[in-house]
PDB file with SEQRES, HELIX, SHEET and CRYST1 records, atoms N, CA, C and O in Angstrom:
SEQRES   1 A   85  MET THR GLN LEU GLU ILE LYS THR ASN PHE HIS LYS LEU          
SEQRES   2 A   85  ILE ASP GLU ILE GLU ASP GLN ASN GLU LEU THR LYS LEU          
SEQRES   3 A   85  TYR GLU TYR PHE ILE ALA LEU LYS GLN ASN PHE GLU LYS          
SEQRES   4 A   85  SER GLY SER ASP TRP TRP ASP GLU LEU SER GLU GLU GLN          
SEQRES   5 A   85  LYS ARG ASN PHE ASP ILE ALA ILE GLU GLN CYS ASN ASP          
SEQRES   6 A   85  PRO SER LYS GLN ILE SER HIS GLU GLU VAL MET ARG GLU          
SEQRES   7 A   85  SER LYS LYS TRP LEU LYS LYS                                  
HELIX    1 AA1 GLN A    3  ASP A   15  1                                  13    
HELIX    2 AA2 GLN A   20  SER A   40  1                                  21    
HELIX    3 AA3 TRP A   44  GLU A   47  5                                   4    
HELIX    4 AA4 GLU A   50  ASN A   64  1                                  15    
HELIX    5 AA5 PRO A   66  LYS A   68  5                                   3    
HELIX    6 AA6 HIS A   72  LYS A   84  1                                  13    
CRYST1    1.000    1.000    1.000  90.00  90.00  90.00 P 1           1          
ATOM      1  N   MET A   1      10.805  15.367  -6.173  1.00  0.00           N  
ATOM      2  CA  MET A   1       9.649  14.674  -6.781  1.00  0.00           C  
ATOM      3  C   MET A   1       8.348  15.506  -6.411  1.00  0.00           C  
ATOM      4  O   MET A   1       8.119  15.986  -5.301  1.00  0.00           O  
ATOM      5  N   THR A   2       7.586  15.587  -7.465  1.00  0.00           N  
ATOM      6  CA  THR A   2       6.314  16.424  -7.331  1.00  0.00           C  
ATOM      7  C   THR A   2       5.274  15.587  -6.655  1.00  0.00           C  
ATOM      8  O   THR A   2       5.399  14.368  -6.534  1.00  0.00           O  
ATOM      9  N   GLN A   3       4.246  16.264  -6.219  1.00  0.00           N  
ATOM     10  CA  GLN A   3       3.077  15.577  -5.598  1.00  0.00           C  
ATOM     11  C   GLN A   3       2.521  14.584  -6.596  1.00  0.00           C  
ATOM     12  O   GLN A   3       2.273  13.429  -6.252  1.00  0.00           O  
ATOM     13  N   LEU A   4       2.332  15.001  -7.776  1.00  0.00           N  
ATOM     14  CA  LEU A   4       1.746  14.159  -8.812  1.00  0.00           C  
ATOM     15  C   LEU A   4       2.586  12.948  -9.107  1.00  0.00           C  
ATOM     16  O   LEU A   4       2.046  11.863  -9.323  1.00  0.00           O  
ATOM     17  N   GLU A   5       3.891  13.102  -9.122  1.00  0.00           N  
ATOM     18  CA  GLU A   5       4.781  11.914  -9.300  1.00  0.00           C  
ATOM     19  C   GLU A   5       4.744  10.992  -8.126  1.00  0.00           C  
ATOM     20  O   GLU A   5       4.805   9.778  -8.317  1.00  0.00           O  
ATOM     21  N   ILE A   6       4.643  11.507  -6.882  1.00  0.00           N  
ATOM     22  CA  ILE A   6       4.494  10.614  -5.762  1.00  0.00           C  
ATOM     23  C   ILE A   6       3.240   9.895  -5.795  1.00  0.00           C  
ATOM     24  O   ILE A   6       3.230   8.692  -5.535  1.00  0.00           O  
ATOM     25  N   LYS A   7       2.142  10.544  -6.100  1.00  0.00           N  
ATOM     26  CA  LYS A   7       0.873   9.828  -6.180  1.00  0.00           C  
ATOM     27  C   LYS A   7       0.837   8.800  -7.261  1.00  0.00           C  
ATOM     28  O   LYS A   7       0.268   7.720  -7.100  1.00  0.00           O  
ATOM     29  N   THR A   8       1.460   9.145  -8.386  1.00  0.00           N  
ATOM     30  CA  THR A   8       1.477   8.142  -9.512  1.00  0.00           C  
ATOM     31  C   THR A   8       2.297   6.950  -9.168  1.00  0.00           C  
ATOM     32  O   THR A   8       1.925   5.822  -9.491  1.00  0.00           O  
ATOM     33  N   ASN A   9       3.430   7.174  -8.507  1.00  0.00           N  
ATOM     34  CA  ASN A   9       4.266   6.124  -8.084  1.00  0.00           C  
ATOM     35  C   ASN A   9       3.549   5.208  -6.983  1.00  0.00           C  
ATOM     36  O   ASN A   9       3.622   3.980  -6.976  1.00  0.00           O  
ATOM     37  N   PHE A  10       2.916   5.908  -6.146  1.00  0.00           N  
ATOM     38  CA  PHE A  10       2.147   5.203  -5.044  1.00  0.00           C  
ATOM     39  C   PHE A  10       1.059   4.272  -5.686  1.00  0.00           C  
ATOM     40  O   PHE A  10       0.873   3.128  -5.270  1.00  0.00           O  
ATOM     41  N   HIS A  11       0.388   4.796  -6.668  1.00  0.00           N  
ATOM     42  CA  HIS A  11      -0.729   4.049  -7.310  1.00  0.00           C  
ATOM     43  C   HIS A  11      -0.050   2.856  -8.002  1.00  0.00           C  
ATOM     44  O   HIS A  11      -0.623   1.770  -7.924  1.00  0.00           O  
ATOM     45  N   LYS A  12       1.063   2.939  -8.643  1.00  0.00           N  
ATOM     46  CA  LYS A  12       1.807   1.886  -9.378  1.00  0.00           C  
ATOM     47  C   LYS A  12       2.242   0.788  -8.311  1.00  0.00           C  
ATOM     48  O   LYS A  12       2.113  -0.413  -8.548  1.00  0.00           O  
ATOM     49  N   LEU A  13       2.708   1.227  -7.251  1.00  0.00           N  
ATOM     50  CA  LEU A  13       3.120   0.324  -6.198  1.00  0.00           C  
ATOM     51  C   LEU A  13       1.897  -0.574  -5.695  1.00  0.00           C  
ATOM     52  O   LEU A  13       1.954  -1.801  -5.605  1.00  0.00           O  
ATOM     53  N   ILE A  14       0.837   0.170  -5.394  1.00  0.00           N  
ATOM     54  CA  ILE A  14      -0.341  -0.454  -4.944  1.00  0.00           C  
ATOM     55  C   ILE A  14      -0.832  -1.460  -5.928  1.00  0.00           C  
ATOM     56  O   ILE A  14      -1.157  -2.580  -5.535  1.00  0.00           O  
ATOM     57  N   ASP A  15      -0.912  -1.092  -7.308  1.00  0.00           N  
ATOM     58  CA  ASP A  15      -1.379  -1.938  -8.312  1.00  0.00           C  
ATOM     59  C   ASP A  15      -0.593  -3.196  -8.432  1.00  0.00           C  
ATOM     60  O   ASP A  15      -1.114  -4.212  -8.892  1.00  0.00           O  
ATOM     61  N   GLU A  16       0.686  -3.157  -8.019  1.00  0.00           N  
ATOM     62  CA  GLU A  16       1.577  -4.299  -8.185  1.00  0.00           C  
ATOM     63  C   GLU A  16       1.502  -5.284  -6.977  1.00  0.00           C  
ATOM     64  O   GLU A  16       2.152  -6.329  -7.016  1.00  0.00           O  
ATOM     65  N   ILE A  17       0.749  -4.982  -5.946  1.00  0.00           N  
ATOM     66  CA  ILE A  17       0.645  -5.877  -4.865  1.00  0.00           C  
ATOM     67  C   ILE A  17      -0.387  -6.952  -5.183  1.00  0.00           C  
ATOM     68  O   ILE A  17      -1.561  -6.644  -5.387  1.00  0.00           O  
ATOM     69  N   GLU A  18       0.047  -8.228  -5.227  1.00  0.00           N  
ATOM     70  CA  GLU A  18      -0.839  -9.237  -5.630  1.00  0.00           C  
ATOM     71  C   GLU A  18      -1.517 -10.029  -4.424  1.00  0.00           C  
ATOM     72  O   GLU A  18      -2.565 -10.661  -4.554  1.00  0.00           O  
ATOM     73  N   ASP A  19      -0.865  -9.934  -3.344  1.00  0.00           N  
ATOM     74  CA  ASP A  19      -1.401 -10.595  -2.169  1.00  0.00           C  
ATOM     75  C   ASP A  19      -2.482  -9.797  -1.496  1.00  0.00           C  
ATOM     76  O   ASP A  19      -2.216  -8.712  -0.978  1.00  0.00           O  
ATOM     77  N   GLN A  20      -3.730 -10.320  -1.488  1.00  0.00           N  
ATOM     78  CA  GLN A  20      -4.830  -9.582  -0.969  1.00  0.00           C  
ATOM     79  C   GLN A  20      -4.647  -9.271   0.540  1.00  0.00           C  
ATOM     80  O   GLN A  20      -5.065  -8.214   1.013  1.00  0.00           O  
ATOM     81  N   ASN A  21      -4.039 -10.174   1.259  1.00  0.00           N  
ATOM     82  CA  ASN A  21      -3.891  -9.923   2.647  1.00  0.00           C  
ATOM     83  C   ASN A  21      -2.977  -8.755   2.925  1.00  0.00           C  
ATOM     84  O   ASN A  21      -3.238  -7.900   3.771  1.00  0.00           O  
ATOM     85  N   GLU A  22      -1.849  -8.759   2.144  1.00  0.00           N  
ATOM     86  CA  GLU A  22      -0.839  -7.560   2.307  1.00  0.00           C  
ATOM     87  C   GLU A  22      -1.535  -6.285   1.859  1.00  0.00           C  
ATOM     88  O   GLU A  22      -1.372  -5.239   2.487  1.00  0.00           O  
ATOM     89  N   LEU A  23      -2.306  -6.356   0.785  1.00  0.00           N  
ATOM     90  CA  LEU A  23      -2.981  -5.168   0.352  1.00  0.00           C  
ATOM     91  C   LEU A  23      -4.006  -4.619   1.359  1.00  0.00           C  
ATOM     92  O   LEU A  23      -4.155  -3.414   1.557  1.00  0.00           O  
ATOM     93  N   THR A  24      -4.686  -5.565   1.965  1.00  0.00           N  
ATOM     94  CA  THR A  24      -5.697  -5.200   3.055  1.00  0.00           C  
ATOM     95  C   THR A  24      -4.927  -4.607   4.222  1.00  0.00           C  
ATOM     96  O   THR A  24      -5.373  -3.593   4.759  1.00  0.00           O  
ATOM     97  N   LYS A  25      -3.774  -5.181   4.666  1.00  0.00           N  
ATOM     98  CA  LYS A  25      -3.066  -4.599   5.750  1.00  0.00           C  
ATOM     99  C   LYS A  25      -2.606  -3.191   5.462  1.00  0.00           C  
ATOM    100  O   LYS A  25      -2.776  -2.286   6.279  1.00  0.00           O  
ATOM    101  N   LEU A  26      -2.020  -3.014   4.291  1.00  0.00           N  
ATOM    102  CA  LEU A  26      -1.575  -1.722   3.835  1.00  0.00           C  
ATOM    103  C   LEU A  26      -2.700  -0.657   3.825  1.00  0.00           C  
ATOM    104  O   LEU A  26      -2.532   0.469   4.293  1.00  0.00           O  
ATOM    105  N   TYR A  27      -3.855  -1.079   3.265  1.00  0.00           N  
ATOM    106  CA  TYR A  27      -5.058  -0.198   3.257  1.00  0.00           C  
ATOM    107  C   TYR A  27      -5.433   0.157   4.740  1.00  0.00           C  
ATOM    108  O   TYR A  27      -5.662   1.326   5.053  1.00  0.00           O  
ATOM    109  N   GLU A  28      -5.487  -0.802   5.587  1.00  0.00           N  
ATOM    110  CA  GLU A  28      -5.883  -0.530   6.984  1.00  0.00           C  
ATOM    111  C   GLU A  28      -4.894   0.437   7.663  1.00  0.00           C  
ATOM    112  O   GLU A  28      -5.312   1.334   8.395  1.00  0.00           O  
ATOM    113  N   TYR A  29      -3.537   0.248   7.412  1.00  0.00           N  
ATOM    114  CA  TYR A  29      -2.551   1.151   7.923  1.00  0.00           C  
ATOM    115  C   TYR A  29      -2.803   2.520   7.520  1.00  0.00           C  
ATOM    116  O   TYR A  29      -2.768   3.427   8.352  1.00  0.00           O  
ATOM    117  N   PHE A  30      -3.069   2.736   6.237  1.00  0.00           N  
ATOM    118  CA  PHE A  30      -3.266   4.009   5.709  1.00  0.00           C  
ATOM    119  C   PHE A  30      -4.528   4.733   6.291  1.00  0.00           C  
ATOM    120  O   PHE A  30      -4.503   5.930   6.579  1.00  0.00           O  
ATOM    121  N   ILE A  31      -5.556   3.993   6.438  1.00  0.00           N  
ATOM    122  CA  ILE A  31      -6.776   4.580   7.048  1.00  0.00           C  
ATOM    123  C   ILE A  31      -6.468   4.935   8.512  1.00  0.00           C  
ATOM    124  O   ILE A  31      -6.846   6.015   8.965  1.00  0.00           O  
ATOM    125  N   ALA A  32      -5.812   4.079   9.236  1.00  0.00           N  
ATOM    126  CA  ALA A  32      -5.460   4.454  10.664  1.00  0.00           C  
ATOM    127  C   ALA A  32      -4.554   5.653  10.642  1.00  0.00           C  
ATOM    128  O   ALA A  32      -4.747   6.571  11.439  1.00  0.00           O  
ATOM    129  N   LEU A  33      -3.583   5.687   9.776  1.00  0.00           N  
ATOM    130  CA  LEU A  33      -2.555   6.764   9.729  1.00  0.00           C  
ATOM    131  C   LEU A  33      -3.302   8.098   9.412  1.00  0.00           C  
ATOM    132  O   LEU A  33      -3.070   9.121  10.055  1.00  0.00           O  
ATOM    133  N   LYS A  34      -4.188   8.045   8.419  1.00  0.00           N  
ATOM    134  CA  LYS A  34      -4.889   9.268   8.091  1.00  0.00           C  
ATOM    135  C   LYS A  34      -5.720   9.778   9.273  1.00  0.00           C  
ATOM    136  O   LYS A  34      -5.724  10.976   9.557  1.00  0.00           O  
ATOM    137  N   GLN A  35      -6.407   8.891   9.945  1.00  0.00           N  
ATOM    138  CA  GLN A  35      -7.199   9.220  11.088  1.00  0.00           C  
ATOM    139  C   GLN A  35      -6.353   9.770  12.220  1.00  0.00           C  
ATOM    140  O   GLN A  35      -6.761  10.730  12.874  1.00  0.00           O  
ATOM    141  N   ASN A  36      -5.219   9.207  12.466  1.00  0.00           N  
ATOM    142  CA  ASN A  36      -4.308   9.648  13.522  1.00  0.00           C  
ATOM    143  C   ASN A  36      -3.766  11.027  13.130  1.00  0.00           C  
ATOM    144  O   ASN A  36      -3.709  11.913  13.983  1.00  0.00           O  
ATOM    145  N   PHE A  37      -3.380  11.231  11.917  1.00  0.00           N  
ATOM    146  CA  PHE A  37      -2.865  12.507  11.526  1.00  0.00           C  
ATOM    147  C   PHE A  37      -3.945  13.632  11.605  1.00  0.00           C  
ATOM    148  O   PHE A  37      -3.638  14.772  11.954  1.00  0.00           O  
ATOM    149  N   GLU A  38      -5.228  13.276  11.268  1.00  0.00           N  
ATOM    150  CA  GLU A  38      -6.219  14.294  11.339  1.00  0.00           C  
ATOM    151  C   GLU A  38      -6.500  14.684  12.816  1.00  0.00           C  
ATOM    152  O   GLU A  38      -6.885  15.815  13.112  1.00  0.00           O  
ATOM    153  N   LYS A  39      -6.283  13.670  13.763  1.00  0.00           N  
ATOM    154  CA  LYS A  39      -6.558  13.995  15.093  1.00  0.00           C  
ATOM    155  C   LYS A  39      -5.433  14.816  15.739  1.00  0.00           C  
ATOM    156  O   LYS A  39      -5.652  15.776  16.478  1.00  0.00           O  
ATOM    157  N   SER A  40      -4.136  14.341  15.386  1.00  0.00           N  
ATOM    158  CA  SER A  40      -3.075  14.931  16.157  1.00  0.00           C  
ATOM    159  C   SER A  40      -2.297  15.985  15.331  1.00  0.00           C  
ATOM    160  O   SER A  40      -1.654  16.867  15.901  1.00  0.00           O  
ATOM    161  N   GLY A  41      -2.357  15.889  14.043  1.00  0.00           N  
ATOM    162  CA  GLY A  41      -1.567  16.773  13.112  1.00  0.00           C  
ATOM    163  C   GLY A  41      -0.152  16.438  13.124  1.00  0.00           C  
ATOM    164  O   GLY A  41       0.654  17.193  12.581  1.00  0.00           O  
ATOM    165  N   SER A  42       0.227  15.328  13.721  1.00  0.00           N  
ATOM    166  CA  SER A  42       1.658  14.903  13.766  1.00  0.00           C  
ATOM    167  C   SER A  42       2.043  14.059  12.531  1.00  0.00           C  
ATOM    168  O   SER A  42       1.180  13.732  11.717  1.00  0.00           O  
ATOM    169  N   ASP A  43       3.285  13.722  12.396  1.00  0.00           N  
ATOM    170  CA  ASP A  43       3.797  12.915  11.367  1.00  0.00           C  
ATOM    171  C   ASP A  43       3.281  11.446  11.494  1.00  0.00           C  
ATOM    172  O   ASP A  43       3.552  10.778  12.491  1.00  0.00           O  
ATOM    173  N   TRP A  44       2.589  10.994  10.541  1.00  0.00           N  
ATOM    174  CA  TRP A  44       1.971   9.637  10.593  1.00  0.00           C  
ATOM    175  C   TRP A  44       2.930   8.550  10.835  1.00  0.00           C  
ATOM    176  O   TRP A  44       2.561   7.585  11.505  1.00  0.00           O  
ATOM    177  N   TRP A  45       4.106   8.603  10.365  1.00  0.00           N  
ATOM    178  CA  TRP A  45       5.234   7.640  10.483  1.00  0.00           C  
ATOM    179  C   TRP A  45       5.537   7.466  12.061  1.00  0.00           C  
ATOM    180  O   TRP A  45       5.715   6.351  12.553  1.00  0.00           O  
ATOM    181  N   ASP A  46       5.574   8.522  12.724  1.00  0.00           N  
ATOM    182  CA  ASP A  46       5.898   8.519  14.143  1.00  0.00           C  
ATOM    183  C   ASP A  46       4.818   7.854  14.962  1.00  0.00           C  
ATOM    184  O   ASP A  46       5.077   7.486  16.108  1.00  0.00           O  
ATOM    185  N   GLU A  47       3.664   7.687  14.454  1.00  0.00           N  
ATOM    186  CA  GLU A  47       2.485   7.193  15.175  1.00  0.00           C  
ATOM    187  C   GLU A  47       2.478   5.649  14.945  1.00  0.00           C  
ATOM    188  O   GLU A  47       1.721   4.967  15.635  1.00  0.00           O  
ATOM    189  N   LEU A  48       3.273   5.069  14.022  1.00  0.00           N  
ATOM    190  CA  LEU A  48       3.318   3.635  13.789  1.00  0.00           C  
ATOM    191  C   LEU A  48       4.063   2.936  14.854  1.00  0.00           C  
ATOM    192  O   LEU A  48       5.040   3.443  15.406  1.00  0.00           O  
ATOM    193  N   SER A  49       3.555   1.669  15.162  1.00  0.00           N  
ATOM    194  CA  SER A  49       4.337   0.796  16.059  1.00  0.00           C  
ATOM    195  C   SER A  49       5.531   0.254  15.248  1.00  0.00           C  
ATOM    196  O   SER A  49       5.569   0.392  14.025  1.00  0.00           O  
ATOM    197  N   GLU A  50       6.450  -0.330  15.905  1.00  0.00           N  
ATOM    198  CA  GLU A  50       7.653  -0.894  15.199  1.00  0.00           C  
ATOM    199  C   GLU A  50       7.153  -2.051  14.278  1.00  0.00           C  
ATOM    200  O   GLU A  50       7.677  -2.212  13.176  1.00  0.00           O  
ATOM    201  N   GLU A  51       6.233  -2.787  14.677  1.00  0.00           N  
ATOM    202  CA  GLU A  51       5.702  -3.893  13.869  1.00  0.00           C  
ATOM    203  C   GLU A  51       5.039  -3.282  12.617  1.00  0.00           C  
ATOM    204  O   GLU A  51       5.241  -3.818  11.527  1.00  0.00           O  
ATOM    205  N   GLN A  52       4.270  -2.206  12.714  1.00  0.00           N  
ATOM    206  CA  GLN A  52       3.671  -1.679  11.532  1.00  0.00           C  
ATOM    207  C   GLN A  52       4.794  -1.072  10.596  1.00  0.00           C  
ATOM    208  O   GLN A  52       4.718  -1.194   9.374  1.00  0.00           O  
ATOM    209  N   LYS A  53       5.730  -0.483  11.154  1.00  0.00           N  
ATOM    210  CA  LYS A  53       6.847   0.058  10.301  1.00  0.00           C  
ATOM    211  C   LYS A  53       7.521  -1.063   9.502  1.00  0.00           C  
ATOM    212  O   LYS A  53       7.802  -0.979   8.306  1.00  0.00           O  
ATOM    213  N   ARG A  54       7.754  -2.135  10.302  1.00  0.00           N  
ATOM    214  CA  ARG A  54       8.414  -3.368   9.618  1.00  0.00           C  
ATOM    215  C   ARG A  54       7.496  -3.875   8.532  1.00  0.00           C  
ATOM    216  O   ARG A  54       7.973  -4.117   7.423  1.00  0.00           O  
ATOM    217  N   ASN A  55       6.213  -4.050   8.775  1.00  0.00           N  
ATOM    218  CA  ASN A  55       5.280  -4.505   7.730  1.00  0.00           C  
ATOM    219  C   ASN A  55       5.222  -3.530   6.539  1.00  0.00           C  
ATOM    220  O   ASN A  55       5.127  -3.971   5.394  1.00  0.00           O  
ATOM    221  N   PHE A  56       5.275  -2.319   6.773  1.00  0.00           N  
ATOM    222  CA  PHE A  56       5.249  -1.328   5.755  1.00  0.00           C  
ATOM    223  C   PHE A  56       6.565  -1.423   4.881  1.00  0.00           C  
ATOM    224  O   PHE A  56       6.512  -1.381   3.652  1.00  0.00           O  
ATOM    225  N   ASP A  57       7.695  -1.548   5.553  1.00  0.00           N  
ATOM    226  CA  ASP A  57       8.928  -1.799   4.857  1.00  0.00           C  
ATOM    227  C   ASP A  57       8.919  -3.068   3.966  1.00  0.00           C  
ATOM    228  O   ASP A  57       9.390  -3.068   2.829  1.00  0.00           O  
ATOM    229  N   ILE A  58       8.358  -4.139   4.550  1.00  0.00           N  
ATOM    230  CA  ILE A  58       8.189  -5.407   3.833  1.00  0.00           C  
ATOM    231  C   ILE A  58       7.337  -5.188   2.563  1.00  0.00           C  
ATOM    232  O   ILE A  58       7.688  -5.662   1.483  1.00  0.00           O  
ATOM    233  N   ALA A  59       6.266  -4.499   2.706  1.00  0.00           N  
ATOM    234  CA  ALA A  59       5.360  -4.252   1.575  1.00  0.00           C  
ATOM    235  C   ALA A  59       6.123  -3.390   0.454  1.00  0.00           C  
ATOM    236  O   ALA A  59       5.896  -3.591  -0.739  1.00  0.00           O  
ATOM    237  N   ILE A  60       6.940  -2.522   0.846  1.00  0.00           N  
ATOM    238  CA  ILE A  60       7.614  -1.690  -0.113  1.00  0.00           C  
ATOM    239  C   ILE A  60       8.712  -2.599  -0.773  1.00  0.00           C  
ATOM    240  O   ILE A  60       8.921  -2.501  -1.983  1.00  0.00           O  
ATOM    241  N   GLU A  61       9.389  -3.451  -0.022  1.00  0.00           N  
ATOM    242  CA  GLU A  61      10.418  -4.353  -0.607  1.00  0.00           C  
ATOM    243  C   GLU A  61       9.744  -5.294  -1.614  1.00  0.00           C  
ATOM    244  O   GLU A  61      10.305  -5.591  -2.669  1.00  0.00           O  
ATOM    245  N   GLN A  62       8.570  -5.745  -1.287  1.00  0.00           N  
ATOM    246  CA  GLN A  62       7.873  -6.702  -2.171  1.00  0.00           C  
ATOM    247  C   GLN A  62       7.489  -5.903  -3.417  1.00  0.00           C  
ATOM    248  O   GLN A  62       7.609  -6.477  -4.500  1.00  0.00           O  
ATOM    249  N   CYS A  63       7.062  -4.700  -3.389  1.00  0.00           N  
ATOM    250  CA  CYS A  63       6.691  -3.942  -4.495  1.00  0.00           C  
ATOM    251  C   CYS A  63       7.881  -3.631  -5.419  1.00  0.00           C  
ATOM    252  O   CYS A  63       7.720  -3.427  -6.623  1.00  0.00           O  
ATOM    253  N   ASN A  64       9.083  -3.602  -4.813  1.00  0.00           N  
ATOM    254  CA  ASN A  64      10.269  -3.273  -5.612  1.00  0.00           C  
ATOM    255  C   ASN A  64      10.961  -4.610  -6.087  1.00  0.00           C  
ATOM    256  O   ASN A  64      11.972  -4.525  -6.784  1.00  0.00           O  
ATOM    257  N   ASP A  65      10.487  -5.754  -5.758  1.00  0.00           N  
ATOM    258  CA  ASP A  65      11.093  -7.015  -6.162  1.00  0.00           C  
ATOM    259  C   ASP A  65      10.356  -7.475  -7.450  1.00  0.00           C  
ATOM    260  O   ASP A  65       9.197  -7.889  -7.434  1.00  0.00           O  
ATOM    261  N   PRO A  66      11.120  -7.370  -8.565  1.00  0.00           N  
ATOM    262  CA  PRO A  66      10.504  -7.819  -9.902  1.00  0.00           C  
ATOM    263  C   PRO A  66       9.861  -9.163  -9.918  1.00  0.00           C  
ATOM    264  O   PRO A  66       8.868  -9.389 -10.609  1.00  0.00           O  
ATOM    265  N   SER A  67      10.442 -10.077  -9.137  1.00  0.00           N  
ATOM    266  CA  SER A  67       9.921 -11.420  -9.134  1.00  0.00           C  
ATOM    267  C   SER A  67       8.492 -11.489  -8.461  1.00  0.00           C  
ATOM    268  O   SER A  67       7.755 -12.457  -8.645  1.00  0.00           O  
ATOM    269  N   LYS A  68       8.161 -10.477  -7.720  1.00  0.00           N  
ATOM    270  CA  LYS A  68       6.852 -10.458  -7.039  1.00  0.00           C  
ATOM    271  C   LYS A  68       5.909  -9.550  -7.699  1.00  0.00           C  
ATOM    272  O   LYS A  68       4.768  -9.454  -7.247  1.00  0.00           O  
ATOM    273  N   GLN A  69       6.290  -8.841  -8.775  1.00  0.00           N  
ATOM    274  CA  GLN A  69       5.402  -7.927  -9.508  1.00  0.00           C  
ATOM    275  C   GLN A  69       4.583  -8.634 -10.557  1.00  0.00           C  
ATOM    276  O   GLN A  69       5.070  -9.575 -11.184  1.00  0.00           O  
ATOM    277  N   ILE A  70       3.369  -8.215 -10.764  1.00  0.00           N  
ATOM    278  CA  ILE A  70       2.543  -8.640 -11.761  1.00  0.00           C  
ATOM    279  C   ILE A  70       2.026  -7.484 -12.557  1.00  0.00           C  
ATOM    280  O   ILE A  70       2.025  -6.343 -12.095  1.00  0.00           O  
ATOM    281  N   SER A  71       1.601  -7.767 -13.715  1.00  0.00           N  
ATOM    282  CA  SER A  71       1.166  -6.750 -14.638  1.00  0.00           C  
ATOM    283  C   SER A  71      -0.075  -6.064 -14.167  1.00  0.00           C  
ATOM    284  O   SER A  71      -0.841  -6.628 -13.385  1.00  0.00           O  
ATOM    285  N   HIS A  72      -0.297  -4.829 -14.636  1.00  0.00           N  
ATOM    286  CA  HIS A  72      -1.595  -4.159 -14.405  1.00  0.00           C  
ATOM    287  C   HIS A  72      -2.812  -4.997 -14.819  1.00  0.00           C  
ATOM    288  O   HIS A  72      -3.843  -5.093 -14.153  1.00  0.00           O  
ATOM    289  N   GLU A  73      -2.588  -5.556 -15.925  1.00  0.00           N  
ATOM    290  CA  GLU A  73      -3.672  -6.411 -16.512  1.00  0.00           C  
ATOM    291  C   GLU A  73      -4.082  -7.520 -15.675  1.00  0.00           C  
ATOM    292  O   GLU A  73      -5.272  -7.802 -15.532  1.00  0.00           O  
ATOM    293  N   GLU A  74      -3.078  -8.205 -15.077  1.00  0.00           N  
ATOM    294  CA  GLU A  74      -3.346  -9.266 -14.133  1.00  0.00           C  
ATOM    295  C   GLU A  74      -4.025  -8.785 -12.890  1.00  0.00           C  
ATOM    296  O   GLU A  74      -4.931  -9.443 -12.380  1.00  0.00           O  
ATOM    297  N   VAL A  75      -3.583  -7.585 -12.363  1.00  0.00           N  
ATOM    298  CA  VAL A  75      -4.229  -7.000 -11.106  1.00  0.00           C  
ATOM    299  C   VAL A  75      -5.713  -6.727 -11.501  1.00  0.00           C  
ATOM    300  O   VAL A  75      -6.581  -6.998 -10.671  1.00  0.00           O  
ATOM    301  N   MET A  76      -6.041  -6.238 -12.648  1.00  0.00           N  
ATOM    302  CA  MET A  76      -7.348  -5.915 -13.029  1.00  0.00           C  
ATOM    303  C   MET A  76      -8.198  -7.148 -13.118  1.00  0.00           C  
ATOM    304  O   MET A  76      -9.365  -7.141 -12.729  1.00  0.00           O  
ATOM    305  N   ARG A  77      -7.591  -8.257 -13.652  1.00  0.00           N  
ATOM    306  CA  ARG A  77      -8.328  -9.491 -13.775  1.00  0.00           C  
ATOM    307  C   ARG A  77      -8.651 -10.065 -12.407  1.00  0.00           C  
ATOM    308  O   ARG A  77      -9.759 -10.538 -12.154  1.00  0.00           O  
ATOM    309  N   GLU A  78      -7.657 -10.013 -11.533  1.00  0.00           N  
ATOM    310  CA  GLU A  78      -7.820 -10.561 -10.138  1.00  0.00           C  
ATOM    311  C   GLU A  78      -8.869  -9.687  -9.405  1.00  0.00           C  
ATOM    312  O   GLU A  78      -9.731 -10.233  -8.716  1.00  0.00           O  
ATOM    313  N   SER A  79      -8.814  -8.388  -9.536  1.00  0.00           N  
ATOM    314  CA  SER A  79      -9.713  -7.518  -8.811  1.00  0.00           C  
ATOM    315  C   SER A  79     -11.163  -7.785  -9.235  1.00  0.00           C  
ATOM    316  O   SER A  79     -12.084  -7.750  -8.419  1.00  0.00           O  
ATOM    317  N   LYS A  80     -11.337  -8.056 -10.556  1.00  0.00           N  
ATOM    318  CA  LYS A  80     -12.692  -8.298 -10.974  1.00  0.00           C  
ATOM    319  C   LYS A  80     -13.233  -9.620 -10.300  1.00  0.00           C  
ATOM    320  O   LYS A  80     -14.403  -9.703  -9.928  1.00  0.00           O  
ATOM    321  N   LYS A  81     -12.332 -10.640 -10.163  1.00  0.00           N  
ATOM    322  CA  LYS A  81     -12.754 -11.859  -9.473  1.00  0.00           C  
ATOM    323  C   LYS A  81     -13.153 -11.490  -7.998  1.00  0.00           C  
ATOM    324  O   LYS A  81     -14.193 -11.943  -7.519  1.00  0.00           O  
ATOM    325  N   TRP A  82     -12.334 -10.678  -7.293  1.00  0.00           N  
ATOM    326  CA  TRP A  82     -12.611 -10.305  -5.959  1.00  0.00           C  
ATOM    327  C   TRP A  82     -13.892  -9.584  -5.815  1.00  0.00           C  
ATOM    328  O   TRP A  82     -14.639  -9.849  -4.873  1.00  0.00           O  
ATOM    329  N   LEU A  83     -14.199  -8.655  -6.730  1.00  0.00           N  
ATOM    330  CA  LEU A  83     -15.337  -7.901  -6.673  1.00  0.00           C  
ATOM    331  C   LEU A  83     -16.620  -8.658  -6.858  1.00  0.00           C  
ATOM    332  O   LEU A  83     -17.679  -8.275  -6.361  1.00  0.00           O  
ATOM    333  N   LYS A  84     -16.495  -9.781  -7.610  1.00  0.00           N  
ATOM    334  CA  LYS A  84     -17.704 -10.618  -7.840  1.00  0.00           C  
ATOM    335  C   LYS A  84     -18.042 -11.470  -6.633  1.00  0.00           C  
ATOM    336  O   LYS A  84     -19.165 -11.967  -6.541  1.00  0.00           O  
ATOM    337  N   LYS A  85     -17.117 -11.660  -5.705  1.00  0.00           N  
ATOM    338  CA  LYS A  85     -17.367 -12.514  -4.498  1.00  0.00           C  
ATOM    339  C   LYS A  85     -18.319 -11.896  -3.504  1.00  0.00           C  
ATOM    340  O   LYS A  85     -18.608 -12.497  -2.469  1.00  0.00           O  
TER     341      LYS A  85                                                      
END                                                                             
């Protein structure tokens, strides 16, 4: 898979997360991982706690579950509501 394909798929997965709390957790994980990687240069996955790894796996499972997916249009409608708050 190319870097562009990975990024595109990542964006699609993120767009499909409808739970704001889960999205916030995922965002915070990535910020922390990026900071850890920049400091240590090590593999970010190895820096995660077991709980963080489990939560990450849950988020991926939810993204891959069609019953939990919503359309891009719905995500955009919801995000506009959140941005107005």
